[in-house]
C-alpha positions as CSV (number, residue, x, y, z in Angstrom):
1,G,48.4,104.5,30.0
2,L,48.2,104.6,26.2
3,E,51.4,102.8,25.6
4,D,50.3,99.9,27.9
5,A,47.1,99.6,25.9
6,T,49.0,99.1,22.7
7,Q,50.9,96.1,24.0
8,S,47.9,93.9,23.2
9,P,47.0,93.3,19.5
10,R,43.3,93.7,20.3
11,A,43.8,96.9,22.3
12,S,46.0,98.3,19.5
13,F,43.4,97.5,16.8
14,L,40.5,98.9,18.9
15,M,42.4,102.2,19.5
16,G,42.6,102.6,15.7
17,Y,38.9,101.6,15.3
18,A,37.8,104.0,17.9
19,A,39.7,106.9,16.3
20,E,38.3,105.9,12.9
21,Q,34.7,106.0,14.3
22,R,35.4,109.3,16.0
23,A,36.5,110.7,12.6
24,V,33.3,109.5,11.0
25,Q,31.3,111.1,13.8
26,A,33.2,114.4,13.4
27,R,32.6,114.2,9.6
28,T,28.9,113.6,10.2
29,E,28.7,116.6,12.5
30,L,30.3,118.6,9.7
31,T,27.4,117.8,7.4
32,E,24.7,118.4,10.1
33,T,26.0,121.8,11.0
34,T,27.9,124.6,9.3
35,R,31.3,123.6,8.1
36,N,33.4,124.8,11.0
37,L,37.1,124.4,11.2
38,T,37.1,122.6,14.5
39,A,35.0,119.7,13.2
40,T,37.2,119.5,10.1
41,A,40.3,119.4,12.2
42,D,38.9,116.8,14.5
43,S,37.9,114.6,11.6
44,V,41.4,114.8,10.0
45,D,43.1,114.4,13.4
46,Y,41.1,111.3,14.4
47,R,41.5,109.8,10.9
48,Q,45.3,110.2,11.1
49,R,45.3,108.6,14.5
50,A,43.4,105.7,13.1
51,I,45.8,105.3,10.3
52,E,48.8,105.4,12.7
53,Y,47.2,102.8,15.1
54,Y,46.4,100.5,12.2
55,R,50.0,100.8,10.9
56,K,51.4,100.1,14.4
57,T,49.1,97.1,14.9
58,A,50.1,95.6,11.6
59,A,53.8,96.1,12.3
60,R,53.9,95.0,15.9
61,F,51.5,92.1,15.7
62,E,51.9,91.1,12.0
63,R,50.7,87.5,12.4
64,S,47.6,88.3,14.4
65,D,44.0,88.5,13.3
66,E,44.0,92.1,14.5
67,A,46.9,92.9,12.2
68,R,44.9,91.5,9.2
69,A,41.8,93.5,10.3
70,A,44.0,96.6,10.7
71,L,45.4,96.2,7.2
72,L,41.9,96.0,5.8
73,H,40.8,99.1,7.5
74,L,44.0,100.9,6.6
75,G,43.6,99.8,2.9
76,R,40.1,101.2,2.9
77,L,41.2,104.5,4.4
78,Q,44.1,104.7,1.9
79,Q,41.7,104.0,-1.0
80,E,39.4,106.8,0.2
81,D,42.4,109.1,0.3
82,G,43.2,108.2,-3.3
83,A,46.4,106.4,-2.4
84,H,45.4,103.3,-4.5
85,G,48.9,101.9,-4.7
86,K,49.2,101.9,-0.9
87,A,45.7,100.5,-0.6
88,V,46.6,97.6,-2.9
89,Q,49.7,96.9,-0.9
90,S,47.8,96.9,2.4
91,F,45.1,94.6,1.0
92,G,47.7,92.4,-0.6
93,T,49.5,91.9,2.7
94,V,46.4,90.4,4.1
95,L,46.3,87.8,1.4
């Protein structure tokens, strides 16, 4: 199941990446159609899932390449959300 998939750093990172890409797709659908609440909710939900998977990946597998990649993606999402302090912290952890 889902918990088994997150036991691997690669699987954990890819779960976050897939959720992030689904959020982008939902946001694109928003601009191509009328702004409906379902597409908005989907975009926010998938984006939040991506953030959570990236955080979990970074915490569980902190010395892995996937953790560093997750922190970069997390930092970018935080920056887009206007959480610049959190973004700097995520980016700084990679260094």
